[in-house]
C-alpha positions in Angstrom: -18.8 33.0 26.9 -17.5 33.9 23.4 -14.3 35.5 24.8 -13.6 32.3 26.8 -14.2 30.3 23.6 -11.8 32.6 21.7 -9.1 32.1 24.4 -9.6 28.4 24.1 -9.1 28.6 20.3 -5.9 30.6 20.8 -4.5 28.1 23.3 -5.4 25.3 20.9 -3.6 26.9 18.0 -0.5 27.3 20.3 -0.6 23.6 21.1 -1.8 23.8 24.7 -4.7 21.4 24.1 -5.4 20.6 27.8 -5.7 24.3 28.8 -7.8 25.0 25.6 -10.2 22.2 26.6 -10.7 23.8 30.0 -11.7 27.1 28.3 -13.9 25.4 25.8 -15.7 23.5 28.7 -16.2 26.8 30.6 -17.5 28.6 27.5 -20.0 25.8 26.9 -21.3 26.2 30.5 -21.6 30.0 30.2 -23.3 29.9 26.8 -25.7 27.2 27.9 -26.7 29.1 31.0 -27.4 32.1 28.8 -29.6 29.9 26.5 -27.1 30.5 23.6 -27.4 26.8 22.6 -26.3 27.2 19.0 -23.0 28.9 20.1 -22.6 26.3 22.8 -22.9 23.6 20.1 -20.2 25.3 18.0 -17.8 25.4 21.0 -18.7 21.8 21.7 -17.7 21.0 18.1 -14.3 22.5 18.8 -14.0 20.6 22.1 -14.8 17.4 20.3 -12.0 18.1 17.8 -9.6 18.6 20.8 -10.5 15.2 22.2 -10.1 13.7 18.8 -6.7 15.2 18.4 -5.6 13.7 21.7 -6.1 10.2 20.1 -7.1 6.9 21.8 -10.4 5.0 21.8 -11.8 6.8 24.9 -11.1 10.3 23.4 -12.5 9.2 20.0 -15.7 8.0 21.7 -16.0 11.4 23.6 -15.5 13.3 20.3 -18.1 11.1 18.5 -20.7 11.8 21.2 -20.0 15.5 21.2 -20.2 15.8 17.4 -23.5 13.9 17.4 -24.9 16.3 20.0 -23.7 19.3 18.1 -25.2 17.9 14.9 -28.7 17.7 16.5 -28.4 21.4 17.6 -27.0 22.5 14.2 -30.0 20.9 12.5 -32.5 22.4 15.0 -31.1 25.9 14.4 -30.8 25.5 10.6 -27.0 25.9 10.6 -25.1 26.3 7.4 -25.0 23.3 5.1 -21.2 23.5 5.3 -21.2 23.2 9.1 -23.6 20.2 8.9 -21.5 18.5 6.3 -18.4 19.1 8.3 -20.0 17.6 11.4 -21.2 14.6 9.5 -17.8 14.0 8.0 -16.1 14.3 11.4 -18.6 11.7 12.8 -17.6 9.4 10.0 -13.9 9.9 10.9 -14.7 9.0 14.5 -16.6 5.9 13.5 -13.7 4.9 11.3 -11.2 5.2 14.1 -13.5 3.3 16.4 -13.5 0.4 13.9 -16.9 0.7 12.4 -16.4 1.2 8.7 -20.1 0.7 7.7 -21.2 3.6 10.0 -18.2 5.7 8.8 -19.3 5.2 5.1 -22.9 6.1 6.1 -21.9 9.5 7.5 -19.3 10.2 4.8 -22.0 9.7 2.2 -24.4 11.9 4.0 -21.7 14.6 4.2 -20.8 14.1 0.6 -24.4 14.5 -0.6 -24.8 17.8 1.2 -21.5 19.1 0.0 -22.2 18.2 -3.6 -25.7 19.6 -3.5 -24.3 22.9 -2.3 -21.1 23.0 -4.4 -19.0 22.8 -1.3 -15.8 21.8 -2.9 -13.7 21.9 0.3 -15.9 19.5 2.2 -16.5 17.3 -0.8 -12.7 17.0 -1.2 -12.4 15.9 2.5 -15.2 13.4 2.1 -13.7 11.8 -1.0 -10.3 11.6 0.6 -11.7 10.0 3.7 -13.7 7.4 1.8 -10.6 6.6 -0.2 -8.5 6.3 2.9 -11.1 4.0 4.5 -11.2 1.8 1.4 -7.4 1.7 1.4 -7.3 0.5 5.1 -9.9 -2.2 4.2 -7.6 -3.5 1.4 -9.5 -2.1 -1.5 -6.7 -0.1 -3.2 -8.4 0.0 -6.6 -11.6 1.3 -5.0 -9.6 3.9 -3.0 -8.1 5.3 -6.2 -11.6 6.0 -7.5 -12.0 8.4 -4.7 -8.5 9.8 -4.4 -8.5 10.9 -8.1 -11.4 13.3 -7.8 -10.2 14.4 -4.3 -6.9 15.4 -5.8 -8.6 17.4 -8.6 -10.6 19.3 -6.1 -7.6 19.9 -3.8 -5.7 21.4 -6.7 -8.7 23.4 -7.8 -8.9 24.8 -4.3 -5.2 25.5 -4.2 -5.0 23.7 -0.9 -1.6 23.9 0.7 -1.4 20.5 2.3 -4.2 18.6 0.6 -2.6 17.6 -2.7 0.5 16.3 -0.9 -1.5 14.2 1.5 -3.7 12.8 -1.2 -0.8 12.0 -3.5 0.9 10.1 -0.6 -2.2 8.0 -0.2 -2.4 7.5 -4.0 1.2 6.3 -4.1 0.4 3.7 -1.4 -2.7 2.5 -3.3 -0.8 2.3 -6.6 1.9 0.3 -5.0 -0.7 -2.1 -3.7 -2.2 -2.6 -7.1 1.2 -3.3 -8.5 1.9 -0.1 -10.4 5.3 0.7 -9.0 6.2 3.3 -11.5 3.1 5.4 -11.0 3.5 4.9 -7.2 7.0 6.3 -7.3 5.8 9.3 -9.5 3.0 10.2 -7.0 5.3 9.8 -4.0 7.9 12.1 -5.5 5.2 14.7 -6.4 3.9 14.5 -2.9 7.4 15.2 -1.5 7.6 18.2 -3.9 4.2 19.5 -2.7 5.4 19.3 1.0 8.7 21.0 0.1 6.8 23.9 -1.4 4.9 24.4 1.9 8.1 24.6 3.9 
């Protein structure tokens, strides 16, 4: 089962999502039959991510259901707080993409509370960015900046490769919407510089 899961992960990293999903599904069946329910839930988490990456309402709904099922198993087996926070955060993303901002915020806040309690800077950074992005899409640019600023600080602290550039891009958009064109331009240019460093 774990070898099948590994092959699925390799295929996913190579961009063959459809084939990866077949391997993930087979791995879940093998692990479940062997009563390795925790490992099956971890594979299901990856399968949910594959559905999510395909995009579209139907796939987002499938991803949401799978992440919710994985979360139940993670909690039953006392999984790491990082994995639980990651799962809660992903559920929030799925709800956001399905057009339910109140449920998205609910799950983001649950993930953020666990991440903060456990000094999980990586997951806290993701949560802050996601809440900021949600507020920006809802038209609250000033509120978004209140989340983007600490997210950027954490991304820089973590020396994240893509995080600072992504967050600065969102901040540039938010600053433009609150009428600060000069700051928006500065953040957009620094975002471009961050991406240039990666490539």
